[in-house]
PDB file of N, CA, C and O in Angstrom:
ATOM      1  N   MET A   1      76.378 125.879  90.072  1.00  0.00           N
ATOM      2  CA  MET A   1      77.163 124.268  89.797  1.00  0.00           C
ATOM      3  C   MET A   1      77.134 123.752  88.321  1.00  0.00           C
ATOM      4  O   MET A   1      76.151 123.910  87.596  1.00  0.00           O
ATOM      5  N   ARG A   2      78.338 123.094  87.909  1.00  0.00           N
ATOM      6  CA  ARG A   2      78.781 123.023  86.854  1.00  0.00           C
ATOM      7  C   ARG A   2      77.729 121.597  86.075  1.00  0.00           C
ATOM      8  O   ARG A   2      77.616 121.204  84.914  1.00  0.00           O
ATOM      9  N   LEU A   3      76.988 121.063  87.646  1.00  0.00           N
ATOM     10  CA  LEU A   3      76.732 120.023  86.992  1.00  0.00           C
ATOM     11  C   LEU A   3      75.086 120.184  86.485  1.00  0.00           C
ATOM     12  O   LEU A   3      74.535 119.318  85.806  1.00  0.00           O
ATOM     13  N   ARG A   4      74.545 121.192  86.846  1.00  0.00           N
ATOM     14  CA  ARG A   4      73.380 121.527  86.966  1.00  0.00           C
ATOM     15  C   ARG A   4      73.096 121.743  85.241  1.00  0.00           C
ATOM     16  O   ARG A   4      72.158 121.467  84.493  1.00  0.00           O
ATOM     17  N   ILE A   5      73.799 122.080  85.150  1.00  0.00           N
ATOM     18  CA  ILE A   5      74.213 122.956  83.209  1.00  0.00           C
ATOM     19  C   ILE A   5      74.680 121.393  82.750  1.00  0.00           C
ATOM     20  O   ILE A   5      74.928 121.288  81.548  1.00  0.00           O
ATOM     21  N   LEU A   6      74.771 120.645  83.248  1.00  0.00           N
ATOM     22  CA  LEU A   6      76.007 119.411  82.059  1.00  0.00           C
ATOM     23  C   LEU A   6      74.456 118.705  82.425  1.00  0.00           C
ATOM     24  O   LEU A   6      73.866 118.880  81.359  1.00  0.00           O
ATOM     25  N   TYR A   7      73.611 118.098  83.229  1.00  0.00           N
ATOM     26  CA  TYR A   7      72.286 117.464  83.427  1.00  0.00           C
ATOM     27  C   TYR A   7      71.127 118.285  81.966  1.00  0.00           C
ATOM     28  O   TYR A   7      70.743 117.764  80.920  1.00  0.00           O
ATOM     29  N   THR A   8      70.926 119.391  82.396  1.00  0.00           N
ATOM     30  CA  THR A   8      70.026 120.261  81.174  1.00  0.00           C
ATOM     31  C   THR A   8      70.621 119.850  79.775  1.00  0.00           C
ATOM     32  O   THR A   8      69.753 119.648  78.926  1.00  0.00           O
ATOM     33  N   LYS A   9      71.673 119.716  79.440  1.00  0.00           N
ATOM     34  CA  LYS A   9      72.495 119.733  78.323  1.00  0.00           C
ATOM     35  C   LYS A   9      72.405 118.047  78.222  1.00  0.00           C
ATOM     36  O   LYS A   9      72.527 117.597  77.083  1.00  0.00           O
ATOM     37  N   ILE A  10      72.229 117.204  79.175  1.00  0.00           N
ATOM     38  CA  ILE A  10      71.990 115.787  78.325  1.00  0.00           C
ATOM     39  C   ILE A  10      70.001 115.304  78.274  1.00  0.00           C
ATOM     40  O   ILE A  10      69.403 114.265  77.994  1.00  0.00           O
ATOM     41  N   LEU A  11      69.675 116.337  78.595  1.00  0.00           N
ATOM     42  CA  LEU A  11      67.953 116.304  78.853  1.00  0.00           C
ATOM     43  C   LEU A  11      67.610 116.785  77.594  1.00  0.00           C
ATOM     44  O   LEU A  11      66.873 116.099  76.885  1.00  0.00           O
ATOM     45  N   ASP A  12      68.174 118.225  77.073  1.00  0.00           N
ATOM     46  CA  ASP A  12      68.045 118.257  75.742  1.00  0.00           C
ATOM     47  C   ASP A  12      68.080 117.474  75.051  1.00  0.00           C
ATOM     48  O   ASP A  12      67.021 117.125  74.530  1.00  0.00           O
ATOM     49  N   VAL A  13      69.272 116.834  74.714  1.00  0.00           N
ATOM     50  CA  VAL A  13      70.028 115.607  73.423  1.00  0.00           C
ATOM     51  C   VAL A  13      68.819 114.649  73.736  1.00  0.00           C
ATOM     52  O   VAL A  13      68.168 114.339  72.738  1.00  0.00           O
ATOM     53  N   LEU A  14      68.448 114.185  74.788  1.00  0.00           N
ATOM     54  CA  LEU A  14      67.623 112.758  75.039  1.00  0.00           C
ATOM     55  C   LEU A  14      66.627 113.491  73.945  1.00  0.00           C
ATOM     56  O   LEU A  14      66.787 113.210  72.757  1.00  0.00           O
ATOM     57  N   GLU A  15      65.716 114.322  74.288  1.00  0.00           N
ATOM     58  CA  GLU A  15      64.851 115.083  72.966  1.00  0.00           C
ATOM     59  C   GLU A  15      64.559 114.446  71.923  1.00  0.00           C
ATOM     60  O   GLU A  15      63.542 114.073  71.340  1.00  0.00           O
ATOM     61  N   GLN A  16      65.339 114.409  71.837  1.00  0.00           N
ATOM     62  CA  GLN A  16      65.636 114.139  69.701  1.00  0.00           C
ATOM     63  C   GLN A  16      65.689 112.988  69.622  1.00  0.00           C
ATOM     64  O   GLN A  16      65.905 112.392  68.566  1.00  0.00           O
ATOM     65  N   ILE A  17      65.394 112.140  71.369  1.00  0.00           N
ATOM     66  CA  ILE A  17      64.864 110.541  70.926  1.00  0.00           C
ATOM     67  C   ILE A  17      64.521 109.974  71.079  1.00  0.00           C
ATOM     68  O   ILE A  17      64.519 109.738  72.287  1.00  0.00           O
ATOM     69  N   PRO A  18      63.577 108.703  69.978  1.00  0.00           N
ATOM     70  CA  PRO A  18      62.212 108.438  70.157  1.00  0.00           C
ATOM     71  C   PRO A  18      61.930 108.088  71.866  1.00  0.00           C
ATOM     72  O   PRO A  18      62.678 107.621  72.725  1.00  0.00           O
ATOM     73  N   LYS A  19      60.349 108.594  71.915  1.00  0.00           N
ATOM     74  CA  LYS A  19      60.269 108.297  73.561  1.00  0.00           C
ATOM     75  C   LYS A  19      60.229 106.976  73.910  1.00  0.00           C
ATOM     76  O   LYS A  19      60.576 106.691  75.056  1.00  0.00           O
ATOM     77  N   ASN A  20      59.882 106.119  73.174  1.00  0.00           N
ATOM     78  CA  ASN A  20      59.552 104.376  73.568  1.00  0.00           C
ATOM     79  C   ASN A  20      60.901 104.135  74.095  1.00  0.00           C
ATOM     80  O   ASN A  20      61.231 103.418  75.040  1.00  0.00           O
ATOM     81  N   ALA A  21      61.901 105.139  73.019  1.00  0.00           N
ATOM     82  CA  ALA A  21      64.056 104.078  73.535  1.00  0.00           C
ATOM     83  C   ALA A  21      63.971 103.855  74.584  1.00  0.00           C
ATOM     84  O   ALA A  21      63.633 104.821  75.268  1.00  0.00           O
ATOM     85  N   ALA A  22      64.198 102.574  75.301  1.00  0.00           N
ATOM     86  CA  ALA A  22      65.248 102.449  76.494  1.00  0.00           C
ATOM     87  C   ALA A  22      66.016 103.656  76.744  1.00  0.00           C
ATOM     88  O   ALA A  22      65.712 104.447  77.637  1.00  0.00           O
ATOM     89  N   TYR A  23      66.794 103.774  76.133  1.00  0.00           N
ATOM     90  CA  TYR A  23      68.241 104.603  76.167  1.00  0.00           C
ATOM     91  C   TYR A  23      67.645 106.070  77.216  1.00  0.00           C
ATOM     92  O   TYR A  23      67.788 106.588  78.323  1.00  0.00           O
ATOM     93  N   ARG A  24      67.026 106.190  76.116  1.00  0.00           N
ATOM     94  CA  ARG A  24      66.605 107.621  76.793  1.00  0.00           C
ATOM     95  C   ARG A  24      65.065 107.693  77.960  1.00  0.00           C
ATOM     96  O   ARG A  24      64.978 108.664  78.712  1.00  0.00           O
ATOM     97  N   LYS A  25      63.805 106.445  77.986  1.00  0.00           N
ATOM     98  CA  LYS A  25      64.006 106.802  79.317  1.00  0.00           C
ATOM     99  C   LYS A  25      64.676 105.902  80.496  1.00  0.00           C
ATOM    100  O   LYS A  25      64.029 105.699  81.524  1.00  0.00           O
ATOM    101  N   TYR A  26      65.788 105.448  80.357  1.00  0.00           N
ATOM    102  CA  TYR A  26      66.600 105.119  81.712  1.00  0.00           C
ATOM    103  C   TYR A  26      67.139 106.349  81.765  1.00  0.00           C
ATOM    104  O   TYR A  26      66.623 107.030  82.651  1.00  0.00           O
ATOM    105  N   THR A  27      68.240 107.055  80.965  1.00  0.00           N
ATOM    106  CA  THR A  27      69.035 108.057  81.356  1.00  0.00           C
ATOM    107  C   THR A  27      68.862 108.943  81.432  1.00  0.00           C
ATOM    108  O   THR A  27      69.819 109.686  81.648  1.00  0.00           O
ATOM    109  N   LYS A  28      66.913 109.758  81.255  1.00  0.00           N
ATOM    110  CA  LYS A  28      66.020 110.656  81.422  1.00  0.00           C
ATOM    111  C   LYS A  28      66.020 110.540  82.869  1.00  0.00           C
ATOM    112  O   LYS A  28      66.579 111.445  83.490  1.00  0.00           O
ATOM    113  N   GLN A  29      65.584 109.752  83.401  1.00  0.00           N
ATOM    114  CA  GLN A  29      65.642 109.490  84.829  1.00  0.00           C
ATOM    115  C   GLN A  29      66.282 109.104  85.306  1.00  0.00           C
ATOM    116  O   GLN A  29      65.766 108.639  86.323  1.00  0.00           O
ATOM    117  N   ILE A  30      67.387 108.913  85.272  1.00  0.00           N
ATOM    118  CA  ILE A  30      68.833 109.065  86.117  1.00  0.00           C
ATOM    119  C   ILE A  30      69.418 110.637  85.968  1.00  0.00           C
ATOM    120  O   ILE A  30      70.206 111.262  86.679  1.00  0.00           O
ATOM    121  N   THR A  31      68.953 110.877  85.177  1.00  0.00           N
ATOM    122  CA  THR A  31      69.133 112.550  85.079  1.00  0.00           C
ATOM    123  C   THR A  31      68.680 112.998  85.598  1.00  0.00           C
ATOM    124  O   THR A  31      69.203 113.934  86.203  1.00  0.00           O
ATOM    125  N   ASN A  32      67.242 112.649  85.778  1.00  0.00           N
ATOM    126  CA  ASN A  32      66.522 114.046  86.062  1.00  0.00           C
ATOM    127  C   ASN A  32      66.672 113.676  87.555  1.00  0.00           C
ATOM    128  O   ASN A  32      66.340 114.671  88.200  1.00  0.00           O
ATOM    129  N   GLU A  33      67.015 112.714  88.338  1.00  0.00           N
ATOM    130  CA  GLU A  33      67.063 112.201  89.948  1.00  0.00           C
ATOM    131  C   GLU A  33      68.676 112.618  90.026  1.00  0.00           C
ATOM    132  O   GLU A  33      69.022 112.728  91.202  1.00  0.00           O
ATOM    133  N   LYS A  34      69.584 112.838  89.225  1.00  0.00           N
ATOM    134  CA  LYS A  34      70.846 113.574  89.490  1.00  0.00           C
ATOM    135  C   LYS A  34      70.352 114.589  89.867  1.00  0.00           C
ATOM    136  O   LYS A  34      70.058 114.816  91.041  1.00  0.00           O
ATOM    137  N   LEU A  35      70.071 115.887  88.263  1.00  0.00           N
ATOM    138  CA  LEU A  35      69.746 117.218  88.506  1.00  0.00           C
ATOM    139  C   LEU A  35      68.814 117.516  89.894  1.00  0.00           C
ATOM    140  O   LEU A  35      69.204 118.414  90.641  1.00  0.00           O
ATOM    141  N   GLY A  36      67.847 116.925  90.166  1.00  0.00           N
ATOM    142  CA  GLY A  36      67.173 116.559  91.460  1.00  0.00           C
ATOM    143  C   GLY A  36      67.721 117.150  92.826  1.00  0.00           C
ATOM    144  O   GLY A  36      67.344 117.997  93.637  1.00  0.00           O
ATOM    145  N   MET A  37      69.073 116.066  92.644  1.00  0.00           N
ATOM    146  CA  MET A  37      69.994 116.437  94.129  1.00  0.00           C
ATOM    147  C   MET A  37      70.899 117.502  93.978  1.00  0.00           C
ATOM    148  O   MET A  37      71.360 118.128  94.933  1.00  0.00           O
ATOM    149  N   VAL A  38      71.154 117.712  92.837  1.00  0.00           N
ATOM    150  CA  VAL A  38      72.098 119.084  91.965  1.00  0.00           C
ATOM    151  C   VAL A  38      71.369 120.301  92.665  1.00  0.00           C
ATOM    152  O   VAL A  38      71.926 121.233  93.246  1.00  0.00           O
ATOM    153  N   LYS A  39      69.677 120.057  92.451  1.00  0.00           N
ATOM    154  CA  LYS A  39      69.780 121.296  93.059  1.00  0.00           C
ATOM    155  C   LYS A  39      69.146 121.707  94.291  1.00  0.00           C
ATOM    156  O   LYS A  39      69.085 122.854  94.736  1.00  0.00           O
ATOM    157  N   VAL A  40      68.765 120.838  94.702  1.00  0.00           N
ATOM    158  CA  VAL A  40      68.605 120.843  96.442  1.00  0.00           C
ATOM    159  C   VAL A  40      69.720 120.735  97.064  1.00  0.00           C
ATOM    160  O   VAL A  40      69.630 121.478  98.041  1.00  0.00           O
ATOM    161  N   GLU A  41      70.702 120.240  97.052  1.00  0.00           N
ATOM    162  CA  GLU A  41      72.245 120.001  97.677  1.00  0.00           C
ATOM    163  C   GLU A  41      73.275 120.720  96.950  1.00  0.00           C
ATOM    164  O   GLU A  41      73.814 120.482  95.869  1.00  0.00           O
ATOM    165  N   PRO A  42      73.497 122.117  98.210  1.00  0.00           N
ATOM    166  CA  PRO A  42      74.811 123.250  97.507  1.00  0.00           C
ATOM    167  C   PRO A  42      76.357 122.439  98.520  1.00  0.00           C
ATOM    168  O   PRO A  42      77.483 122.850  98.239  1.00  0.00           O
ATOM    169  N   ASP A  43      76.213 121.494  99.465  1.00  0.00           N
ATOM    170  CA  ASP A  43      77.297 120.885  99.742  1.00  0.00           C
ATOM    171  C   ASP A  43      77.948 120.063  98.435  1.00  0.00           C
ATOM    172  O   ASP A  43      77.171 119.752  97.533  1.00  0.00           O
ATOM    173  N   VAL A  44      79.315 119.719  98.325  1.00  0.00           N
ATOM    174  CA  VAL A  44      79.928 118.724  97.271  1.00  0.00           C
ATOM    175  C   VAL A  44      80.207 117.707  97.831  1.00  0.00           C
ATOM    176  O   VAL A  44      80.408 116.668  97.202  1.00  0.00           O
ATOM    177  N   LYS A  45      80.294 117.800  99.370  1.00  0.00           N
ATOM    178  CA  LYS A  45      80.579 116.057  99.964  1.00  0.00           C
ATOM    179  C   LYS A  45      79.131 115.051  99.932  1.00  0.00           C
ATOM    180  O   LYS A  45      78.926 113.915  99.504  1.00  0.00           O
ATOM    181  N   ILE A  46      78.128 116.235 100.708  1.00  0.00           N
ATOM    182  CA  ILE A  46      76.715 115.742 100.640  1.00  0.00           C
ATOM    183  C   ILE A  46      76.350 115.324  98.939  1.00  0.00           C
ATOM    184  O   ILE A  46      75.653 114.309  98.934  1.00  0.00           O
ATOM    185  N   LEU A  47      76.496 115.585  98.213  1.00  0.00           N
ATOM    186  CA  LEU A  47      76.617 115.214  96.594  1.00  0.00           C
ATOM    187  C   LEU A  47      77.289 113.946  96.210  1.00  0.00           C
ATOM    188  O   LEU A  47      76.795 112.956  95.670  1.00  0.00           O
ATOM    189  N   GLU A  48      78.759 114.210  96.670  1.00  0.00           N
ATOM    190  CA  GLU A  48      79.495 112.820  96.446  1.00  0.00           C
ATOM    191  C   GLU A  48      78.970 111.974  97.401  1.00  0.00           C
ATOM    192  O   GLU A  48      79.007 110.926  96.757  1.00  0.00           O
ATOM    193  N   ASP A  49      78.527 111.687  98.425  1.00  0.00           N
ATOM    194  CA  ASP A  49      78.029 110.505  98.979  1.00  0.00           C
ATOM    195  C   ASP A  49      76.929 109.982  98.376  1.00  0.00           C
ATOM    196  O   ASP A  49      76.956 108.778  98.119  1.00  0.00           O
ATOM    197  N   GLN A  50      75.622 110.850  97.993  1.00  0.00           N
ATOM    198  CA  GLN A  50      74.251 110.437  97.336  1.00  0.00           C
ATOM    199  C   GLN A  50      74.580 110.240  96.253  1.00  0.00           C
ATOM    200  O   GLN A  50      74.031 109.205  95.874  1.00  0.00           O
ATOM    201  N   PHE A  51      75.648 110.972  94.937  1.00  0.00           N
ATOM    202  CA  PHE A  51      75.850 109.861  93.350  1.00  0.00           C
ATOM    203  C   PHE A  51      76.482 108.653  93.935  1.00  0.00           C
ATOM    204  O   PHE A  51      75.821 107.639  93.714  1.00  0.00           O
ATOM    205  N   GLN A  52      77.410 108.494  94.516  1.00  0.00           N
ATOM    206  CA  GLN A  52      78.412 106.939  95.167  1.00  0.00           C
ATOM    207  C   GLN A  52      78.948 106.473  93.385  1.00  0.00           C
ATOM    208  O   GLN A  52      79.207 105.465  92.727  1.00  0.00           O
ATOM    209  N   GLY A  53      78.888 107.843  93.243  1.00  0.00           N
ATOM    210  CA  GLY A  53      79.836 108.062  91.963  1.00  0.00           C
ATOM    211  C   GLY A  53      81.334 108.512  92.409  1.00  0.00           C
ATOM    212  O   GLY A  53      81.767 109.162  91.458  1.00  0.00           O
ATOM    213  N   GLY A  54      81.918 108.477  93.018  1.00  0.00           N
ATOM    214  CA  GLY A  54      83.411 108.884  93.329  1.00  0.00           C
ATOM    215  C   GLY A  54      83.035 110.372  93.119  1.00  0.00           C
ATOM    216  O   GLY A  54      81.927 110.896  93.003  1.00  0.00           O
ATOM    217  N   GLN A  55      84.195 110.861  93.104  1.00  0.00           N
ATOM    218  CA  GLN A  55      84.583 112.542  93.537  1.00  0.00           C
ATOM    219  C   GLN A  55      83.520 113.856  92.466  1.00  0.00           C
ATOM    220  O   GLN A  55      83.001 113.631  91.372  1.00  0.00           O
ATOM    221  N   ILE A  56      83.496 114.675  92.963  1.00  0.00           N
ATOM    222  CA  ILE A  56      82.374 115.339  91.737  1.00  0.00           C
ATOM    223  C   ILE A  56      82.884 115.211  90.735  1.00  0.00           C
ATOM    224  O   ILE A  56      82.241 114.523  89.943  1.00  0.00           O
ATOM    225  N   GLU A  57      83.863 115.609  90.372  1.00  0.00           N
ATOM    226  CA  GLU A  57      84.766 115.896  89.071  1.00  0.00           C
ATOM    227  C   GLU A  57      84.920 114.539  88.431  1.00  0.00           C
ATOM    228  O   GLU A  57      84.983 114.652  87.206  1.00  0.00           O
ATOM    229  N   GLU A  58      85.018 113.037  88.941  1.00  0.00           N
ATOM    230  CA  GLU A  58      84.775 112.090  88.218  1.00  0.00           C
ATOM    231  C   GLU A  58      83.027 112.066  87.710  1.00  0.00           C
ATOM    232  O   GLU A  58      82.961 111.402  86.676  1.00  0.00           O
ATOM    233  N   VAL A  59      81.999 112.451  88.021  1.00  0.00           N
ATOM    234  CA  VAL A  59      80.394 112.888  88.295  1.00  0.00           C
ATOM    235  C   VAL A  59      80.591 113.575  87.035  1.00  0.00           C
ATOM    236  O   VAL A  59      79.944 113.294  86.026  1.00  0.00           O
ATOM    237  N   SER A  60      81.566 114.559  87.093  1.00  0.00           N
ATOM    238  CA  SER A  60      81.427 115.900  85.817  1.00  0.00           C
ATOM    239  C   SER A  60      81.577 115.399  84.906  1.00  0.00           C
ATOM    240  O   SER A  60      80.820 115.636  83.965  1.00  0.00           O
ATOM    241  N   LEU A  61      82.553 114.548  84.792  1.00  0.00           N
ATOM    242  CA  LEU A  61      82.978 114.200  83.574  1.00  0.00           C
ATOM    243  C   LEU A  61      82.467 112.697  82.900  1.00  0.00           C
ATOM    244  O   LEU A  61      82.872 112.232  81.835  1.00  0.00           O
ATOM    245  N   GLN A  62      81.485 112.088  83.807  1.00  0.00           N
ATOM    246  CA  GLN A  62      81.024 111.195  83.270  1.00  0.00           C
ATOM    247  C   GLN A  62      79.553 111.773  82.649  1.00  0.00           C
ATOM    248  O   GLN A  62      78.911 111.155  81.800  1.00  0.00           O
ATOM    249  N   ALA A  63      79.149 113.048  83.218  1.00  0.00           N
ATOM    250  CA  ALA A  63      77.959 113.627  82.584  1.00  0.00           C
ATOM    251  C   ALA A  63      78.400 114.237  81.525  1.00  0.00           C
ATOM    252  O   ALA A  63      77.478 114.172  80.713  1.00  0.00           O
ATOM    253  N   GLU A  64      79.542 114.959  80.923  1.00  0.00           N
ATOM    254  CA  GLU A  64      80.197 115.688  80.127  1.00  0.00           C
ATOM    255  C   GLU A  64      79.731 114.828  78.994  1.00  0.00           C
ATOM    256  O   GLU A  64      78.858 115.204  78.211  1.00  0.00           O
ATOM    257  N   SER A  65      80.577 113.188  78.892  1.00  0.00           N
ATOM    258  CA  SER A  65      80.439 112.639  78.103  1.00  0.00           C
ATOM    259  C   SER A  65      79.298 112.029  77.401  1.00  0.00           C
ATOM    260  O   SER A  65      79.490 111.582  76.270  1.00  0.00           O
ATOM    261  N   GLU A  66      77.845 111.941  78.077  1.00  0.00           N
ATOM    262  CA  GLU A  66      76.741 111.711  77.861  1.00  0.00           C
ATOM    263  C   GLU A  66      75.814 112.705  77.135  1.00  0.00           C
ATOM    264  O   GLU A  66      74.634 112.671  77.485  1.00  0.00           O
ATOM    265  N   PRO A  67      76.157 113.563  76.204  1.00  0.00           N
ATOM    266  CA  PRO A  67      75.498 114.019  75.248  1.00  0.00           C
ATOM    267  C   PRO A  67      76.253 113.748  74.226  1.00  0.00           C
ATOM    268  O   PRO A  67      75.529 114.004  73.263  1.00  0.00           O
ATOM    269  N   SER A  68      77.175 113.419  73.866  1.00  0.00           N
ATOM    270  CA  SER A  68      78.008 112.696  73.206  1.00  0.00           C
ATOM    271  C   SER A  68      77.761 111.436  72.792  1.00  0.00           C
ATOM    272  O   SER A  68      77.651 111.028  71.636  1.00  0.00           O
ATOM    273  N   LEU A  69      77.657 110.665  74.122  1.00  0.00           N
ATOM    274  CA  LEU A  69      76.793 109.327  73.618  1.00  0.00           C
ATOM    275  C   LEU A  69      75.501 109.576  73.444  1.00  0.00           C
ATOM    276  O   LEU A  69      75.180 108.664  72.682  1.00  0.00           O
ATOM    277  N   ALA A  70      74.440 110.273  73.665  1.00  0.00           N
ATOM    278  CA  ALA A  70      73.062 110.791  73.138  1.00  0.00           C
ATOM    279  C   ALA A  70      73.451 110.789  71.784  1.00  0.00           C
ATOM    280  O   ALA A  70      73.088 109.752  71.229  1.00  0.00           O
ATOM    281  N   ARG A  71      74.178 111.728  70.901  1.00  0.00           N
ATOM    282  CA  ARG A  71      74.210 111.857  70.209  1.00  0.00           C
ATOM    283  C   ARG A  71      74.294 110.931  68.712  1.00  0.00           C
ATOM    284  O   ARG A  71      73.714 111.055  67.634  1.00  0.00           O
ATOM    285  N   LYS A  72      75.173 110.091  69.161  1.00  0.00           N
ATOM    286  CA  LYS A  72      75.956 108.887  68.852  1.00  0.00           C
ATOM    287  C   LYS A  72      74.874 107.946  68.362  1.00  0.00           C
ATOM    288  O   LYS A  72      74.815 107.260  67.342  1.00  0.00           O
ATOM    289  N   MET A  73      73.844 108.141  69.606  1.00  0.00           N
ATOM    290  CA  MET A  73      72.721 106.651  69.687  1.00  0.00           C
ATOM    291  C   MET A  73      71.795 107.341  68.312  1.00  0.00           C
ATOM    292  O   MET A  73      71.713 106.833  67.193  1.00  0.00           O
ATOM    293  N   ILE A  74      71.341 108.254  68.638  1.00  0.00           N
ATOM    294  CA  ILE A  74      70.372 108.986  67.369  1.00  0.00           C
ATOM    295  C   ILE A  74      71.739 108.734  66.048  1.00  0.00           C
ATOM    296  O   ILE A  74      71.743 107.609  65.549  1.00  0.00           O
ATOM    297  N   LYS A  75      72.221 109.181  65.818  1.00  0.00           N
ATOM    298  CA  LYS A  75      73.217 108.812  64.247  1.00  0.00           C
ATOM    299  C   LYS A  75      73.203 107.144  63.683  1.00  0.00           C
ATOM    300  O   LYS A  75      72.925 106.661  62.585  1.00  0.00           O
ATOM    301  N   TRP A  76      73.819 106.285  65.522  1.00  0.00           N
ATOM    302  CA  TRP A  76      73.447 104.937  65.041  1.00  0.00           C
ATOM    303  C   TRP A  76      71.743 104.083  64.263  1.00  0.00           C
ATOM    304  O   TRP A  76      71.587 103.213  63.406  1.00  0.00           O
ATOM    305  N   LYS A  77      70.623 105.018  65.237  1.00  0.00           N
ATOM    306  CA  LYS A  77      69.262 105.233  64.798  1.00  0.00           C
ATOM    307  C   LYS A  77      68.711 104.961  63.745  1.00  0.00           C
ATOM    308  O   LYS A  77      67.907 104.062  63.496  1.00  0.00           O
ATOM    309  N   HIS A  78      69.276 105.993  62.896  1.00  0.00           N
ATOM    310  CA  HIS A  78      69.091 107.063  62.012  1.00  0.00           C
ATOM    311  C   HIS A  78      70.061 106.062  60.722  1.00  0.00           C
ATOM    312  O   HIS A  78      69.624 105.986  59.574  1.00  0.00           O
ATOM    313  N   ARG A  79      71.196 105.458  61.075  1.00  0.00           N
ATOM    314  CA  ARG A  79      71.572 104.281  59.973  1.00  0.00           C
ATOM    315  C   ARG A  79      70.715 103.341  60.219  1.00  0.00           C
ATOM    316  O   ARG A  79      69.977 103.182  59.246  1.00  0.00           O
ATOM    317  N   SER A  80      70.485 102.657  61.070  1.00  0.00           N
ATOM    318  CA  SER A  80      69.659 101.184  60.950  1.00  0.00           C
ATOM    319  C   SER A  80      68.060 101.141  60.201  1.00  0.00           C
ATOM    320  O   SER A  80      67.334 100.185  59.928  1.00  0.00           O
ATOM    321  N   LEU A  81      67.872 102.735  59.996  1.00  0.00           N
ATOM    322  CA  LEU A  81      66.462 102.807  59.390  1.00  0.00           C
ATOM    323  C   LEU A  81      66.720 102.169  58.149  1.00  0.00           C
ATOM    324  O   LEU A  81      65.811 102.017  57.332  1.00  0.00           O
TER     325      LEU A  81
END
């Protein structure tokens, strides 16, 4: 499933953010929870109910934009140093 790839990509980008950063902690926790659901549940309808975030296409769009946001957070952090 495409979500598995997207969530893995998010986790990879989060590794570049300091471990004590709140954004990293909470985003990593949520992403790991969703990745766990995707690994266990093959039924899209059930996943949609579990995510409570709309249709799987909407969830995918959110997951697609997260790595970009994470990279922006990294840039913003470096600028503030």
